[in-house]
N, CA, C and O atoms as a DFTB+ gen file, in Angstrom:
680 C
 N C O
     1  1      60.750      41.860      26.251
     2  2      60.719      42.817      27.491
     3  2      59.199      42.966      27.615
     4  3      58.478      43.153      26.635
     5  1      58.825      42.886      28.676
     6  2      57.448      43.059      29.108
     7  2      57.299      44.333      29.837
     8  3      57.910      44.697      30.841
     9  1      56.263      45.035      29.078
    10  2      56.116      46.423      29.723
    11  2      54.813      46.279      30.572
    12  3      53.837      45.610      30.233
    13  1      54.923      46.913      31.583
    14  2      53.773      47.014      32.596
    15  2      53.497      48.337      32.960
    16  3      54.337      49.224      33.116
    17  1      52.240      48.436      33.093
    18  2      51.905      49.928      33.659
    19  2      51.831      49.850      35.244
    20  3      51.392      48.885      35.869
    21  1      52.278      50.901      35.734
    22  2      52.606      50.854      37.087
    23  2      51.204      50.563      38.031
    24  3      51.230      49.854      39.037
    25  1      49.999      51.232      37.524
    26  2      48.964      51.345      38.245
    27  2      48.181      49.942      37.995
    28  3      47.791      49.287      38.962
    29  1      47.999      49.575      36.869
    30  2      47.271      48.342      36.482
    31  2      47.799      47.117      36.758
    32  3      47.046      46.236      37.173
    33  1      49.092      46.880      36.583
    34  2      49.702      45.542      36.571
    35  2      49.797      45.089      38.039
    36  3      49.467      43.938      38.324
    37  1      50.213      45.903      38.940
    38  2      50.139      45.451      40.308
    39  2      48.940      45.030      40.991
    40  3      49.017      44.259      41.947
    41  1      47.717      45.527      40.527
    42  2      46.563      45.225      40.987
    43  2      46.163      43.723      40.355
    44  3      45.572      42.918      41.074
    45  1      46.466      43.437      39.172
    46  2      46.361      42.065      38.531
    47  2      47.066      41.043      39.151
    48  3      46.546      39.988      39.514
    49  1      48.533      41.401      39.314
    50  2      49.450      40.419      40.108
    51  2      48.903      40.110      41.388
    52  3      48.943      38.937      41.759
    53  1      48.377      41.019      42.147
    54  2      47.972      40.871      43.392
    55  2      46.874      40.020      43.454
    56  3      46.824      39.142      44.315
    57  1      45.754      40.225      42.422
    58  2      44.777      39.405      42.482
    59  2      45.011      38.062      41.972
    60  3      44.451      37.095      42.488
    61  1      45.786      37.955      41.014
    62  2      46.413      36.597      40.717
    63  2      47.005      35.651      41.867
    64  3      46.738      34.459      42.025
    65  1      47.780      36.361      42.557
    66  2      48.451      35.689      43.733
    67  2      47.501      35.441      44.915
    68  3      47.834      34.639      45.788
    69  1      46.472      36.016      44.970
    70  2      45.302      35.841      45.852
    71  2      44.448      34.542      45.464
    72  3      44.005      33.757      46.303
    73  1      44.293      34.433      44.213
    74  2      43.706      33.266      43.634
    75  2      44.511      32.032      43.762
    76  3      44.039      30.959      44.140
    77  1      45.825      32.239      43.411
    78  2      46.732      31.109      43.641
    79  2      46.951      30.397      44.818
    80  3      47.138      29.183      44.895
    81  1      46.909      31.466      46.033
    82  2      46.970      30.957      47.374
    83  2      45.778      30.294      47.709
    84  3      45.934      29.280      48.390
    85  1      44.421      30.655      47.356
    86  2      43.313      30.131      47.643
    87  2      43.246      28.587      47.234
    88  3      43.012      27.662      48.012
    89  1      43.504      28.484      45.814
    90  2      43.633      27.162      45.258
    91  2      44.491      26.084      46.025
    92  3      44.149      24.911      46.174
    93  1      45.723      26.685      46.517
    94  2      46.633      25.785      47.093
    95  2      46.135      25.463      48.619
    96  3      46.450      24.401      49.155
    97  1      45.363      26.417      49.262
    98  2      44.825      26.088      50.460
    99  2      43.733      25.132      50.305
   100  3      43.584      24.270      51.171
   101  1      42.951      25.190      49.294
   102  2      41.780      24.023      49.056
   103  2      42.527      22.865      48.657
   104  3      42.124      21.810      49.146
   105  1      43.490      22.804      47.909
   106  2      44.309      21.607      47.634
   107  2      44.828      20.856      48.969
   108  3      44.809      19.639      49.156
   109  1      45.260      21.774      49.785
   110  2      45.714      21.217      50.891
   111  2      44.737      20.657      51.865
   112  3      44.876      19.626      52.522
   113  1      43.742      21.469      51.867
   114  2      42.642      20.928      52.793
   115  2      41.901      19.598      52.168
   116  3      41.227      18.832      52.857
   117  1      42.111      19.454      50.869
   118  2      41.428      18.310      50.378
   119  2      42.222      16.942      50.616
   120  3      41.726      15.816      50.630
   121  1      43.332      17.228      50.768
   122  2      44.211      15.978      51.154
   123  2      43.964      15.476      52.561
   124  3      43.688      16.232      53.492
   125  1      44.076      14.163      52.667
   126  2      43.751      13.435      53.663
   127  2      44.615      13.747      54.946
   128  3      45.818      13.499      55.030
   129  1      43.819      14.342      55.967
   130  2      44.600      14.512      57.268
   131  2      43.926      13.720      58.356
   132  3      42.761      13.351      58.214
   133  1      44.596      13.457      59.395
   134  2      44.319      12.757      60.418
   135  2      43.366      13.774      61.167
   136  3      43.673      14.964      61.244
   137  1      42.200      13.273      61.716
   138  2      41.507      14.167      62.495
   139  2      41.483      13.665      63.825
   140  3      41.146      12.497      64.018
   141  1      41.805      14.423      64.776
   142  2      41.905      14.169      66.159
   143  2      40.823      14.771      66.874
   144  3      40.724      15.995      66.789
   145  1      39.885      14.056      67.652
   146  2      38.956      14.490      68.424
   147  2      39.454      15.095      69.793
   148  3      38.973      16.136      70.239
   149  1      40.229      14.536      70.294
   150  2      40.883      14.963      71.652
   151  2      42.331      14.422      71.718
   152  3      42.935      13.761      70.873
   153  1      42.783      14.912      73.059
   154  2      44.319      14.657      73.113
   155  2      44.652      13.164      73.519
   156  3      45.805      12.740      73.594
   157  1      43.589      12.459      73.759
   158  2      43.718      11.027      74.085
   159  2      43.919      10.165      72.845
   160  3      44.666       9.192      72.741
   161  1      43.213      10.635      72.033
   162  2      43.251      10.002      70.697
   163  2      44.745      10.024      70.011
   164  3      45.135       9.180      69.203
   165  1      45.359      10.925      70.391
   166  2      46.853      11.220      69.878
   167  2      47.703      10.070      70.392
   168  3      48.561       9.512      69.708
   169  1      47.373       9.727      71.763
   170  2      48.323       8.746      72.408
   171  2      48.102       7.221      72.036
   172  3      48.892       6.326      72.337
   173  1      46.887       7.047      71.321
   174  2      46.453       5.709      71.132
   175  2      47.325       5.353      69.774
   176  3      47.531       6.189      68.894
   177  1      47.780       4.067      69.732
   178  2      48.731       3.594      68.621
   179  2      47.784       2.726      67.781
   180  3      47.021       1.885      68.257
   181  1      47.903       2.997      66.591
   182  2      47.195       2.103      65.704
   183  2      47.967       0.882      65.590
   184  3      49.195       0.923      65.666
   185  1      47.288      -0.280      65.399
   186  2      47.622      -1.643      65.414
   187  2      47.960      -2.013      63.830
   188  3      47.126      -2.169      62.938
   189  1      49.067      -2.089      63.744
   190  2      49.444      -2.350      62.247
   191  2      49.823      -4.005      62.149
   192  3      50.356      -4.515      63.135
   193  1      49.601      -4.671      61.194
   194  2      50.002      -6.010      61.332
   195  2      51.524      -6.286      61.389
   196  3      52.317      -5.658      60.688
   197  1      51.825      -7.073      62.093
   198  2      53.336      -7.322      62.374
   199  2      53.702      -8.386      61.316
   200  3      53.149      -9.483      61.233
   201  1      54.786      -7.899      60.444
   202  2      55.285      -8.577      59.326
   203  2      55.945      -9.980      59.861
   204  3      55.943     -11.033      59.223
   205  1      56.535      -9.769      61.224
   206  2      57.289     -10.988      61.696
   207  2      56.344     -12.070      62.073
   208  3      56.715     -13.235      61.932
   209  1      55.061     -11.783      62.577
   210  2      54.114     -12.910      62.774
   211  2      53.544     -13.386      61.394
   212  3      53.094     -14.531      61.340
   213  1      53.528     -12.565      60.229
   214  2      52.932     -13.246      59.179
   215  2      53.842     -14.237      58.554
   216  3      53.452     -15.197      57.889
   217  1      55.099     -13.942      58.812
   218  2      56.270     -14.812      58.074
   219  2      55.943     -16.205      58.505
   220  3      55.854     -17.028      57.594
   221  1      55.737     -16.640      59.793
   222  2      55.713     -18.238      59.898
   223  2      54.329     -18.562      59.159
   224  3      54.349     -19.653      58.589
   225  1      53.273     -17.932      59.062
   226  2      51.974     -18.434      58.391
   227  2      52.388     -18.512      56.977
   228  3      52.112     -19.507      56.307
   229  1      53.051     -17.490      56.482
   230  2      53.582     -17.817      55.075
   231  2      54.510     -18.973      54.996
   232  3      54.343     -19.775      54.077
   233  1      55.337     -19.127      55.732
   234  2      56.155     -20.192      55.719
   235  2      55.313     -21.553      55.826
   236  3      55.515     -22.461      55.020
   237  1      54.419     -21.656      56.787
   238  2      53.724     -22.746      57.025
   239  2      52.862     -22.889      55.675
   240  3      52.737     -24.047      55.279
   241  1      52.239     -21.867      54.901
   242  2      51.599     -22.145      53.759
   243  2      52.608     -22.635      52.635
   244  3      52.280     -23.485      51.807
   245  1      53.708     -22.110      52.663
   246  2      54.792     -22.721      51.695
   247  2      55.155     -24.154      51.921
   248  3      55.384     -24.900      50.969
   249  1      55.210     -24.547      53.146
   250  2      55.575     -25.779      53.645
   251  2      54.386     -26.874      53.305
   252  3      54.632     -28.026      52.947
   253  1      53.196     -26.390      53.457
   254  2      51.882     -27.203      53.110
   255  2      51.937     -27.537      51.660
   256  3      51.842     -28.685      51.227
   257  1      52.126     -26.271      50.800
   258  2      52.227     -26.564      49.411
   259  2      53.251     -27.343      48.877
   260  3      53.059     -28.056      47.892
   261  1      54.421     -27.257      49.500
   262  2      55.563     -28.314      49.241
   263  2      55.174     -29.714      49.526
   264  3      55.544     -30.596      48.750
   265  1      54.384     -30.029      50.679
   266  2      54.155     -31.229      51.117
   267  2      53.036     -31.789      50.238
   268  3      53.031     -32.986      49.951
   269  1      52.043     -30.914      49.782
   270  2      50.960     -31.457      48.771
   271  2      51.512     -31.600      47.323
   272  3      50.919     -32.315      46.515
   273  1      52.624     -30.938      46.999
   274  2      53.317     -31.037      45.687
   275  2      53.869     -32.431      45.723
   276  3      53.537     -33.283      44.899
   277  1      54.875     -32.682      46.873
   278  2      55.509     -33.875      47.031
   279  2      54.459     -35.051      47.184
   280  3      54.713     -36.072      46.546
   281  1      53.342     -35.029      47.931
   282  2      52.333     -36.015      47.840
   283  2      51.764     -36.251      46.497
   284  3      51.542     -37.408      46.143
   285  1      51.538     -35.365      45.809
   286  2      51.123     -35.432      44.406
   287  2      52.117     -36.253      43.474
   288  3      51.689     -37.177      42.781
   289  1      53.286     -35.932      43.479
   290  2      54.400     -36.352      42.856
   291  2      54.503     -38.063      43.088
   292  3      54.626     -38.940      42.232
   293  1      54.406     -38.179      44.539
   294  2      54.537     -39.790      45.046
   295  2      53.472     -40.284      44.299
   296  3      53.732     -41.162      43.477
   297  1      52.142     -39.836      44.436
   298  2      51.054     -40.376      43.963
   299  2      51.093     -40.702      42.380
   300  3      50.545     -41.718      41.952
   301  1      51.692     -39.894      41.623
   302  2      51.968     -39.868      40.182
   303  2      53.081     -41.171      40.058
   304  3      52.937     -42.077      39.237
   305  1      54.123     -41.095      40.953
   306  2      54.965     -42.425      40.678
   307  2      54.416     -43.565      41.065
   308  3      54.701     -44.578      40.427
   309  1      53.569     -43.641      42.122
   310  2      53.009     -44.837      42.405
   311  2      51.948     -45.274      41.406
   312  3      51.734     -46.475      41.244
   313  1      51.240     -44.297      40.693
   314  2      50.320     -44.779      39.711
   315  2      51.208     -45.116      38.379
   316  3      50.760     -45.946      37.588
   317  1      52.148     -44.640      38.187
   318  2      52.979     -44.924      37.099
   319  2      53.591     -46.297      37.111
   320  3      53.694     -47.000      36.106
   321  1      54.016     -46.651      38.397
   322  2      54.542     -47.734      38.696
   323  2      53.441     -48.948      38.772
   324  3      53.742     -50.060      38.338
   325  1      52.447     -48.746      39.211
   326  2      51.167     -49.656      39.046
   327  2      50.738     -49.922      37.752
   328  3      50.309     -51.031      37.434
   329  1      50.827     -48.921      36.929
   330  2      50.612     -48.845      35.422
   331  2      51.649     -49.907      34.885
   332  3      51.340     -50.960      34.327
   333  1      52.652     -49.559      35.089
   334  2      53.826     -50.498      34.586
   335  2      53.755     -51.883      35.067
   336  3      53.876     -52.813      34.270
   337  1      53.572     -52.073      36.290
   338  2      53.331     -53.604      36.745
   339  2      52.209     -54.072      36.195
   340  3      52.338     -55.250      35.864
   341  1      51.053     -53.571      35.943
   342  2      49.979     -54.091      35.333
   343  2      50.251     -54.382      33.881
   344  3      49.925     -55.462      33.389
   345  1      50.844     -53.433      33.189
   346  2      50.986     -53.733      32.041
   347  2      52.113     -55.045      31.750
   348  3      51.982     -55.762      30.758
   349  1      53.037     -55.211      32.584
   350  2      54.000     -56.350      32.609
   351  2      53.241     -57.584      33.026
   352  3      53.568     -58.690      32.597
   353  1      52.170     -57.401      33.907
   354  2      51.586     -58.578      34.187
   355  2      50.720     -59.163      33.080
   356  3      50.552     -60.372      32.919
   357  1      50.152     -58.143      32.285
   358  2      49.218     -58.419      31.050
   359  2      50.134     -58.995      30.069
   360  3      49.722     -59.947      29.406
   361  1      51.396     -58.526      29.869
   362  2      52.162     -59.168      28.988
   363  2      52.513     -60.528      29.230
   364  3      52.585     -61.417      28.381
   365  1      52.794     -60.648      30.836
   366  2      53.193     -62.113      31.014
   367  2      52.130     -62.985      30.777
   368  3      52.393     -64.068      30.254
   369  1      50.758     -62.659      31.121
   370  2      49.666     -63.363      30.899
   371  2      49.533     -63.727      29.384
   372  3      49.269     -64.882      29.050
   373  1      49.699     -62.838      28.573
   374  2      49.607     -62.993      27.124
   375  2      50.533     -63.939      26.653
   376  3      50.171     -64.777      25.827
   377  1      51.783     -63.903      27.116
   378  2      52.774     -65.021      26.855
   379  2      52.378     -66.286      27.151
   380  3      52.429     -67.226      26.357
   381  1      51.905     -66.349      28.495
   382  2      51.712     -67.560      29.141
   383  2      50.628     -68.390      28.061
   384  3      50.811     -69.497      27.556
   385  1      49.510     -67.523      27.897
   386  2      48.470     -67.957      27.017
   387  2      48.910     -68.449      25.553
   388  3      48.454     -69.477      25.053
   389  1      49.900     -67.562      24.872
   390  2      50.422     -68.015      23.648
   391  2      51.222     -69.277      23.917
   392  3      51.202     -70.205      23.108
   393  1      51.890     -69.322      24.984
   394  2      52.760     -70.659      24.940
   395  2      51.739     -71.875      25.213
   396  3      51.994     -72.980      24.733
   397  1      50.676     -71.682      25.923
   398  2      49.747     -72.771      26.251
   399  2      49.211     -73.223      24.983
   400  3      49.140     -74.431      24.755
   401  1      48.733     -72.153      23.930
   402  2      48.115     -72.448      22.731
   403  2      49.215     -73.218      21.818
   404  3      48.886     -74.117      21.043
   405  1      50.507     -72.793      21.979
   406  2      51.488     -73.304      21.061
   407  2      51.724     -74.979      21.508
   408  3      51.844     -75.874      20.671
   409  1      51.758     -75.181      22.917
   410  2      51.833     -76.601      23.395
   411  2      50.594     -77.210      23.001
   412  3      50.678     -78.313      22.461
   413  1      49.456     -76.698      23.169
   414  2      48.364     -77.564      22.586
   415  2      48.356     -77.906      21.144
   416  3      47.896     -79.011      20.856
   417  1      48.849     -77.033      20.053
   418  2      49.068     -77.174      18.868
   419  2      50.201     -78.388      18.652
   420  3      50.004     -79.291      17.840
   421  1      51.256     -78.317      19.369
   422  2      52.247     -79.312      19.320
   423  2      51.659     -80.582      19.808
   424  3      51.966     -81.617      19.217
   425  1      50.986     -80.617      20.648
   426  2      50.483     -82.017      21.278
   427  2      49.680     -82.559      20.129
   428  3      49.904     -83.665      19.637
   429  1      48.646     -81.662      19.679
   430  2      47.827     -82.150      18.688
   431  2      48.532     -82.788      17.473
   432  3      48.171     -83.876      17.025
   433  1      49.541     -82.080      16.962
   434  2      50.423     -82.340      15.926
   435  2      50.952     -83.757      16.004
   436  3      50.897     -84.679      15.191
   437  1      51.605     -83.647      17.503
   438  2      52.258     -85.001      17.800
   439  2      51.475     -86.262      17.650
   440  3      51.812     -87.279      17.044
   441  1      50.235     -85.995      18.387
   442  2      49.129     -87.070      18.488
   443  2      48.797     -87.361      17.143
   444  3      48.837     -88.555      16.846
   445  1      48.469     -86.530      16.229
   446  2      48.043     -86.939      14.991
   447  2      49.115     -87.678      14.162
   448  3      48.857     -88.551      13.334
   449  1      50.234     -87.269      14.450
   450  2      51.418     -87.988      13.627
   451  2      51.421     -89.402      14.109
   452  3      51.640     -90.342      13.344
   453  1      51.158     -89.556      15.480
   454  2      51.199     -90.998      15.936
   455  2      50.010     -91.714      15.488
   456  3      50.147     -92.924      15.304
   457  1      48.775     -91.143      15.262
   458  2      47.798     -91.642      14.691
   459  2      48.081     -92.166      13.434
   460  3      47.819     -93.310      13.063
   461  1      48.687     -91.191      12.718
   462  2      48.892     -91.568      11.221
   463  2      50.002     -92.683      10.967
   464  3      50.011     -93.387       9.957
   465  1      50.832     -92.757      11.879
   466  2      52.124     -93.682      11.774
   467  2      51.542     -95.044      12.308
   468  3      52.172     -96.071      12.058
   469  1      50.489     -95.101      12.960
   470  2      49.816     -96.494      13.475
   471  2      49.771     -97.260      12.304
   472  3      49.206     -96.828      11.300
   473  1      50.438     -98.608      12.347
   474  2      50.316     -99.318      11.260
   475  2      49.179    -100.375      11.235
   476  3      49.153    -101.284      10.405
   477  1      48.191    -100.185      12.252
   478  2      47.060    -101.076      12.164
   479  2      46.243    -100.737      10.685
   480  3      46.067     -99.606      10.230
   481  1      45.868    -101.820      10.164
   482  2      45.206    -101.356       8.817
   483  2      43.945    -100.634       9.006
   484  3      43.742     -99.671       8.266
   485  1      43.133    -100.926       9.816
   486  2      42.015    -100.098       9.805
   487  2      41.431     -99.945      11.328
   488  3      41.147    -100.894      12.060
   489  1      41.320     -98.678      11.627
   490  2      40.909     -98.489      13.211
   491  2      39.448     -98.332      13.283
   492  3      38.807     -97.516      12.621
   493  1      38.972     -99.158      14.121
   494  2      37.641     -98.957      14.231
   495  2      37.061     -97.829      15.081
   496  3      37.796     -97.133      15.782
   497  1      35.741     -97.652      15.018
   498  2      35.221     -96.493      15.593
   499  2      35.442     -96.560      17.110
   500  3      35.510     -95.510      17.749
   501  1      35.564     -97.836      17.755
   502  2      35.790     -97.692      19.009
   503  2      37.053     -97.317      19.363
   504  3      37.237     -96.689      20.405
   505  1      37.948     -97.619      18.635
   506  2      39.492     -97.215      18.760
   507  2      39.618     -95.690      18.604
   508  3      40.393     -95.047      19.311
   509  1      38.844     -95.128      17.668
   510  2      38.956     -93.775      17.353
   511  2      38.251     -93.065      18.627
   512  3      38.700     -92.014      19.086
   513  1      37.327     -93.593      19.064
   514  2      36.713     -92.977      20.435
   515  2      37.490     -92.859      21.560
   516  3      37.566     -91.826      22.224
   517  1      38.199     -94.114      21.851
   518  2      39.089     -94.273      23.035
   519  2      40.324     -93.384      22.733
   520  3      40.920     -92.889      23.689
   521  1      40.719     -93.164      21.551
   522  2      41.964     -92.278      21.152
   523  2      41.603     -90.727      21.460
   524  3      42.312     -89.918      22.059
   525  1      40.306     -90.518      20.891
   526  2      39.823     -89.184      21.283
   527  2      39.735     -89.033      22.818
   528  3      40.337     -88.106      23.361
   529  1      39.107     -89.791      23.433
   530  2      38.888     -89.705      24.899
   531  2      40.261     -89.650      25.615
   532  3      40.351     -88.945      26.620
   533  1      41.302     -90.322      25.186
   534  2      42.727     -90.298      25.776
   535  2      43.311     -88.911      25.466
   536  3      43.939     -88.358      26.368
   537  1      43.159     -88.251      24.199
   538  2      43.543     -86.998      23.842
   539  2      42.852     -85.999      24.748
   540  3      43.577     -85.160      25.283
   541  1      41.759     -85.978      24.954
   542  2      41.011     -85.147      25.886
   543  2      41.330     -85.118      27.103
   544  3      41.513     -84.053      27.692
   545  1      41.457     -86.385      27.720
   546  2      41.876     -86.658      29.126
   547  2      43.307     -86.026      29.316
   548  3      43.562     -85.363      30.321
   549  1      44.271     -86.259      28.282
   550  2      45.644     -85.850      28.333
   551  2      45.521     -84.207      28.402
   552  3      46.136     -83.558      29.249
   553  1      44.760     -83.681      27.533
   554  2      44.795     -82.158      27.356
   555  2      44.170     -81.554      28.762
   556  3      44.660     -80.541      29.261
   557  1      42.983     -82.289      29.407
   558  2      42.674     -81.730      30.523
   559  2      43.547     -81.837      31.751
   560  3      43.530     -81.057      32.704
   561  1      44.389     -83.008      31.593
   562  2      45.399     -83.174      32.864
   563  2      46.198     -81.923      32.652
   564  3      46.305     -81.128      33.585
   565  1      46.831     -81.660      31.364
   566  2      47.811     -80.711      31.176
   567  2      47.488     -79.176      31.555
   568  3      48.302     -78.390      32.040
   569  1      46.103     -78.897      31.231
   570  2      45.498     -77.770      31.599
   571  2      45.584     -77.583      32.981
   572  3      46.066     -76.546      33.437
   573  1      45.096     -78.631      33.812
   574  2      44.946     -78.541      35.205
   575  2      46.512     -78.399      35.808
   576  3      46.760     -77.633      36.739
   577  1      47.345     -79.076      35.283
   578  2      48.629     -78.775      35.757
   579  2      49.168     -77.494      35.508
   580  3      49.789     -76.919      36.403
   581  1      48.992     -76.939      34.314
   582  2      49.565     -75.345      33.945
   583  2      48.677     -74.641      35.123
   584  3      49.180     -73.862      35.933
   585  1      47.465     -74.961      35.121
   586  2      46.833     -73.976      36.016
   587  2      47.217     -73.884      37.460
   588  3      47.196     -72.836      38.105
   589  1      47.603     -75.177      37.968
   590  2      48.015     -75.323      39.235
   591  2      49.474     -74.578      39.444
   592  3      49.869     -74.206      40.550
   593  1      50.213     -74.417      38.223
   594  2      51.637     -73.852      38.392
   595  2      51.486     -72.298      38.210
   596  3      52.406     -71.527      38.486
   597  1      50.420     -71.939      37.788
   598  2      50.306     -70.253      37.679
   599  2      50.260     -69.733      38.942
   600  3      49.656     -70.394      39.787
   601  1      50.796     -68.625      39.284
   602  2      50.703     -68.008      40.374
   603  2      49.275     -67.559      40.778
   604  3      48.517     -67.164      39.892
   605  1      48.890     -67.597      42.002
   606  2      47.645     -67.238      42.273
   607  2      47.650     -65.771      43.087
   608  3      46.728     -65.405      43.817
   609  1      48.626     -65.156      42.871
   610  2      48.641     -63.819      43.364
   611  2      47.944     -62.818      42.613
   612  3      48.198     -62.754      41.411
   613  1      47.173     -62.085      43.070
   614  2      46.386     -60.934      42.391
   615  2      47.160     -59.741      42.490
   616  3      47.244     -59.188      43.586
   617  1      47.792     -59.226      41.396
   618  2      48.547     -58.048      41.762
   619  2      47.906     -56.744      41.913
   620  3      48.512     -55.755      42.324
   621  1      46.473     -56.754      41.521
   622  2      45.823     -55.419      41.877
   623  2      45.428     -55.559      43.342
   624  3      45.399     -54.534      44.024
   625  1      45.144     -56.649      43.847
   626  2      45.052     -56.542      45.306
   627  2      46.328     -56.355      45.864
   628  3      46.338     -55.529      46.777
   629  1      47.262     -56.804      45.630
   630  2      48.743     -56.407      46.375
   631  2      49.008     -55.033      46.078
   632  3      49.653     -54.440      46.943
   633  1      48.650     -54.346      45.011
   634  2      48.951     -52.886      44.865
   635  2      48.045     -52.134      45.770
   636  3      48.438     -51.145      46.390
   637  1      46.651     -52.664      45.864
   638  2      45.629     -51.892      46.757
   639  2      46.290     -51.781      48.329
   640  3      46.365     -50.760      49.012
   641  1      46.734     -53.124      48.676
   642  2      47.246     -53.302      50.000
   643  2      48.412     -52.422      50.229
   644  3      48.572     -51.888      51.327
   645  1      49.273     -52.234      49.199
   646  2      50.544     -51.382      49.494
   647  2      50.164     -50.032      49.386
   648  3      50.828     -49.273      50.092
   649  1      49.228     -49.489      48.659
   650  2      48.710     -48.294      48.621
   651  2      47.979     -47.842      49.922
   652  3      48.102     -46.702      50.371
   653  1      47.176     -48.851      50.523
   654  2      46.615     -48.514      51.887
   655  2      47.601     -48.261      52.928
   656  3      47.574     -47.286      53.679
   657  1      48.549     -49.269      52.937
   658  2      49.686     -49.263      53.915
   659  2      50.473     -47.747      53.868
   660  3      50.754     -47.090      54.870
   661  1      50.712     -47.419      52.690
   662  2      51.601     -46.359      52.473
   663  2      50.798     -44.988      52.966
   664  3      51.305     -44.059      53.595
   665  1      49.512     -45.086      52.554
   666  2      48.656     -43.728      53.121
   667  2      48.586     -43.851      54.688
   668  3      48.771     -42.857      55.391
   669  1      48.343     -44.961      55.168
   670  2      48.240     -45.073      56.625
   671  2      49.314     -44.681      57.341
   672  3      49.279     -44.015      58.376
   673  1      50.341     -45.127      56.745
   674  2      51.714     -45.056      57.694
   675  2      52.709     -43.884      57.264
   676  3      53.743     -43.719      57.912
   677  1      52.436     -43.159      56.295
   678  2      53.176     -42.020      55.952
   679  2      52.576     -40.540      56.251
   680  3      53.226     -39.538      55.950
């Protein structure tokens, strides 16, 4: 139970109410309110950005990003394919070189076996030189034949041609 004095409490409550009212008025005035200089300013409409107009630009931006992403993916696929082809080409070259070395070894062994099997008692230096010359000539002929049978297509050049075609026509 609150006891109030009849004379003193009404004066305090009235003072408190006045202070409260003044604080509320100041707080309301501090809030942002539009200021109108004249009646014509009330008729002016503020231009707000139209969200419908922004949608196409957002869509276009999204579309461009999707296209860039697709181009990057295509470029990565082409790059991976080129790397794969290059690796396969190097592997094929390595195999060809290995086969060539193996053939040369076999030829040397076969020729040496023929020389050993030769029943002539003593081979003179002249015969050795002619046999050596024949061996060198045979090797050179076989090397030229293998070289002519090799494909003369440069895969790097082909890849560059394809890449330039794709970039210019896509």
